[in-house]
C-alpha positions in Angstrom: 0.0 -0.1 0.1 1.7 3.3 -1.2 3.1 5.3 1.7 2.0 2.9 4.3 4.4 0.5 6.1 1.7 -2.3 6.4 -1.6 -3.3 4.6 -2.6 -5.4 7.8 -5.1 -4.7 10.6 -4.9 -7.0 13.2 -7.5 -7.5 15.8 -7.8 -5.5 18.8 -6.8 -7.9 21.7 -9.3 -6.3 24.0 -12.2 -6.5 21.8 -14.0 -9.8 22.0 -15.8 -9.6 19.0 -14.2 -10.0 15.7 -15.9 -8.7 12.1 -14.4 -9.7 9.0 -15.5 -8.6 5.4 -15.6 -11.2 2.9 -14.4 -9.8 -0.7 -16.9 -12.4 -2.3 -20.0 -11.9 -0.3 -21.8 -10.0 -3.1 -21.6 -6.5 -1.6 -18.4 -5.1 -3.2 -19.7 -5.1 -6.8 -19.3 -1.6 -8.3 -15.9 -0.6 -9.5 -15.5 2.2 -7.3 -15.8 -0.3 -4.2 -12.1 -1.3 -4.4 -11.1 -3.8 -1.6 -7.6 -3.0 -1.7 -7.0 0.5 -2.2 -3.4 2.1 -3.3 -3.7 4.2 0.0 -6.0 5.1 2.9 -6.7 8.7 3.6 -5.6 9.8 7.5 -8.4 10.5 9.8 -8.1 12.6 12.9 -10.1 13.2 16.0 -9.8 15.5 19.0 -9.6 14.2 22.5 -10.2 16.7 25.3 -7.4 15.1 27.9 -7.9 15.4 31.6 -4.1 15.2 32.3 -1.2 15.3 29.7 2.1 14.4 31.5 2.8 10.7 31.6 5.1 9.4 34.3 7.2 6.2 34.3 9.6 4.4 36.7 11.5 2.4 34.1 15.1 1.9 34.7 15.5 1.4 30.8 14.7 5.2 29.7 16.6 8.5 31.2 13.4 10.3 31.8 10.3 9.9 34.4 8.0 12.5 32.5 6.9 12.6 29.0 4.1 14.1 27.0 2.5 12.9 23.9 0.6 15.5 21.6 -1.0 12.8 19.5 -1.9 9.0 19.7 -1.3 7.2 16.7 1.4 8.2 14.2 1.3 8.8 10.2 5.2 8.4 10.2 4.0 4.6 9.8 7.3 3.0 11.0 6.8 -0.7 10.9 8.9 -1.3 14.2 7.3 1.5 16.4 7.0 0.1 19.8 4.1 2.3 20.5 1.7 0.4 17.9 0.0 -2.0 20.8 -1.1 1.2 22.5 -3.7 2.0 19.8 -5.7 -1.2 21.0 -6.3 0.9 24.3 -8.7 3.1 22.0 -10.5 0.3 20.2 -8.4 0.5 17.1 -5.7 -1.9 15.4 -2.1 -1.6 16.1 -1.7 -2.2 12.4 -3.2 0.5 9.7 -5.3 1.9 12.1 -2.2 3.2 14.0 -1.0 4.8 11.0 -4.4 6.1 9.5 -6.8 6.9 12.6 -5.0 9.6 14.8 -6.0 11.3 17.7 -5.1 14.9 18.5 -5.0 16.3 22.0 -5.7 20.3 21.3 -6.1 21.3 25.0 -2.5 19.7 25.9 -0.8 23.4 26.4 -3.8 24.3 28.6 -3.4 20.9 30.8 0.2 21.5 31.1 -0.2 25.1 32.6 -2.6 23.6 35.0 0.2 21.0 36.0 3.0 23.4 36.1 0.8 25.8 38.4 0.2 23.1 41.0 1.9 23.8 44.2 3.3 20.2 44.4 4.7 19.9 41.1 8.1 18.8 41.1 10.4 19.9 38.0 11.8 17.2 36.0 12.9 17.1 32.1 10.1 16.3 30.1 10.5 14.1 27.3 8.4 15.2 24.2 7.3 12.8 21.6 8.1 9.4 23.2 5.4 6.9 22.1 4.4 8.8 18.7 6.6 11.6 17.1 5.6 15.2 18.0 6.5 16.4 14.6 4.7 14.1 12.6 2.9 15.7 9.6 -0.4 16.6 11.4 1.5 18.6 13.5 2.1 21.2 10.4 -1.9 22.0 11.0 -2.5 21.3 14.8 0.4 23.2 16.2 0.1 21.4 19.6 3.8 20.5 20.0 4.7 24.4 19.4 2.1 25.5 21.8 3.6 23.0 24.4 6.7 24.4 23.8 5.6 27.9 24.2 4.6 26.9 27.7 7.8 25.4 28.5 9.5 28.5 27.5 7.4 30.6 29.6 7.8 28.5 32.6 11.4 28.0 31.9 10.9 24.1 32.0 13.4 21.6 30.8 12.3 19.5 27.8 14.1 16.8 25.7 12.7 15.9 22.1 13.0 12.9 19.8 11.7 12.9 16.0 12.2 11.9 12.8 10.3 14.8 11.4 11.8 17.9 9.8 9.1 20.2 10.8 11.2 20.5 14.1 13.1 23.0 12.1 9.9 25.2 12.2 10.4 25.8 15.9 14.1 26.6 15.8 13.1 30.0 17.6 11.7 28.5 20.5 14.1 25.8 20.9 17.1 28.2 20.5 15.6 30.2 23.3 15.4 27.2 25.4 18.7 25.9 24.7 20.5 29.2 25.7 18.8 28.7 29.0 20.2 24.9 29.4 16.6 23.8 28.9 16.4 21.7 25.8 18.1 18.8 24.0 17.2 17.0 20.6 17.6 13.6 19.5 17.1 12.6 15.8 16.0 9.1 15.2 18.5 8.1 12.3 17.9 4.5 11.5 19.6 4.1 8.0 21.4 6.3 5.4 19.5 4.4 2.5 16.6 6.1 0.9 15.3 2.8 -0.3 15.3 1.3 3.1 13.8 4.3 4.7 10.9 4.2 2.3 10.0 0.4 2.9 10.5 0.8 6.9 9.6 4.4 7.5 7.6 5.6 4.7 6.3 9.0 5.7 9.5 10.3 7.6 12.0 12.7 6.6 14.6 11.3 4.1 17.9 10.4 5.8 19.8 13.4 4.0 17.4 15.5 5.4 17.7 14.3 9.0 21.5 15.0 8.7 20.6 18.5 7.6 18.4 18.9 10.8 21.1 17.6 13.0 23.5 20.3 11.2 20.8 23.3 11.7 19.9 22.3 15.2 23.3 22.1 16.2 24.4 25.3 14.4 21.7 27.1 16.4 23.2 25.9 19.7 20.8 23.2 20.4 22.6 20.0 21.8 21.6 17.4 19.4 22.4 13.7 19.2 21.0 10.7 17.3 19.2 7.6 18.6 20.1 4.7 16.3 16.9 2.6 17.1 15.9 0.2 16.1 19.0 -1.9 15.0 17.7 -4.7 13.1 19.9 -7.9 12.2 20.8 -8.1 8.7 18.8 -5.0 7.8 20.6 -2.2 9.0 23.2 -3.3 11.6 25.9 -3.3 8.6 25.2 0.9 8.8 26.2 1.4 12.1 29.6 2.9 11.6 28.6 4.8 8.4 25.5 6.2 10.4 27.7 7.4 13.3 30.2 9.2 10.9 27.6 10.9 9.1 26.1 12.2 12.4 29.1 13.2 13.8 30.1 15.1 10.6 26.6 16.8 10.7 27.2 18.0 14.5 25.7 15.5 16.6 27.1 15.5 20.0 25.8 12.1 21.5 24.6 8.7 20.3 22.8 6.0 21.5 21.2 2.7 20.1 18.4 0.5 20.7 17.8 -2.9 19.5 14.6 -4.0 17.4 11.7 -4.8 20.0 8.5 -7.0 19.0 5.8 -6.8 21.7 2.4 -8.0 21.1 1.0 -7.2 17.6 4.4 -5.9 16.3 5.5 -9.3 16.3 3.0 -10.1 13.5 3.4 -6.9 11.6 7.0 -6.9 11.4 7.2 -10.6 10.3 4.8 -9.8 7.6 6.6 -6.7 6.4 10.0 -8.7 6.6 8.7 -11.4 4.5 7.4 -9.0 2.0 10.6 -7.0 1.4 13.2 -9.3 2.3 11.9 -12.8 1.8 15.3 -14.4 1.2 16.6 -13.2 4.8 13.3 -13.4 6.8 14.2 -16.5 8.6 17.7 -15.4 9.0 16.7 -12.4 10.6 14.0 -13.9 13.0 16.3 -16.6 14.3 18.6 -14.0 15.2 16.1 -12.1 16.9 14.9 -15.0 18.9 18.6 -15.6 20.0 18.8 -12.1 21.3 15.5 -12.8 23.2 16.3 -16.2 24.8 14.4 -18.1 22.0 11.5 -15.8 21.6 10.5 -12.8 19.7 10.6 -10.6 22.5 11.5 -10.4 26.0 10.1 -7.4 28.2 12.5 -7.6 31.3 14.2 -4.6 32.4 17.9 -4.4 31.6 17.7 -6.4 28.4 14.5 -5.4 26.4 16.3 -2.5 24.8 19.4 -4.4 24.0 19.0 -8.0 24.1 21.4 -10.9 25.2 24.2 -12.9 24.0 27.0 -12.5 21.5 25.3 -10.7 18.9 24.0 -7.8 21.2 27.6 -7.8 22.8 29.0 -7.3 19.1 26.7 -4.4 18.4 27.4 -2.9 21.7 31.1 -3.0 21.1 30.9 -1.9 17.5 28.5 1.2 18.4 30.7 2.0 21.6 34.3 1.7 19.8 33.0 3.9 16.9 31.3 6.4 18.7 34.3 7.2 21.2 36.5 7.4 18.2 34.4 10.2 16.8 33.9 11.8 19.9 30.3 11.1 20.7 29.0 11.1 24.1 27.4 7.6 24.8 25.3 8.9 27.9 21.6 8.6 27.3 20.5 12.0 28.6 21.6 15.4 27.9 21.9 17.3 31.4 19.2 20.0 31.3 18.7 22.6 34.1 15.7 22.3 36.9 16.6 25.5 38.6 15.1 28.1 36.6 11.5 27.1 36.6 9.0 29.9 37.5 5.4 30.5 37.7 5.0 33.5 35.4 1.4 34.6 36.7 2.3 34.1 40.4 5.5 36.3 39.9 3.1 38.8 38.2 0.7 38.8 41.1 3.5 39.3 43.5 3.9 42.7 42.2 0.4 44.0 43.5 
């Protein structure tokens, strides 16, 4: 299906009733009733959220607060670990995740309310973790920009992970935040091949564009690094050194990596994609993934779910670390951000009276 990663729409695991369309049931006879269209339009609904900050205690991620302006992601990365969350909203982690999106237009309002609570404890907020805050929908909705305006107003630290070139639209806000030590950016850079990018991440920025993003963000004084995530055995693992070299040349200061994860429905979706695009090596890839996960497609245990175990995981770690160190790239996950500048503007103004 053009510009989509998958044509599958696996059943929502929380819904006990399954409905199927039969292509030959007599109802789809008109020429315009194409059972297999070339593409599917994106649908968006609004959600009025009651809270906007998500909190976690996972030892595998370098933050404990995050915000996702959107549910679902039009970037359509086949490997996206967030796909299974779409089932919580009675939708499929397959094509629904790519085409049926939920926007949170009152996100900035809820963030202000959270910051104004006397008990709020300042800690860096990761923006766009489950789904990309700069996916195409943001061009129209501007929810991410509104959130950044609140961050700047309150002088709150924020980190961003994205594949979207739209982040350059907000250079003015990001630069001002970075000047105060309140902002860092990570660009997800998974391949330098336009062909693999098109197959694996159909609606994301091209690799060359992402390198330009790194260059422009770095030139603006914004601490910028990359995440090579995921590393996929025999698909993009041969590019590790080249990706790090390109990122360092573009101005990246940090780098980290994540091994492919296949929780829940992603296992089926990824294996179908793999067989479709790389039929001759599909079995080889899956055998190596199972080696990394103790014989299973996925292991959710903290400490190894992000990297896997065994000789291959150790080899990837050594290759990545050795090359990054030679290039002068910092391997620590998080950029230090300031927590001591936080203020409540409304409260300060009231104090003048």
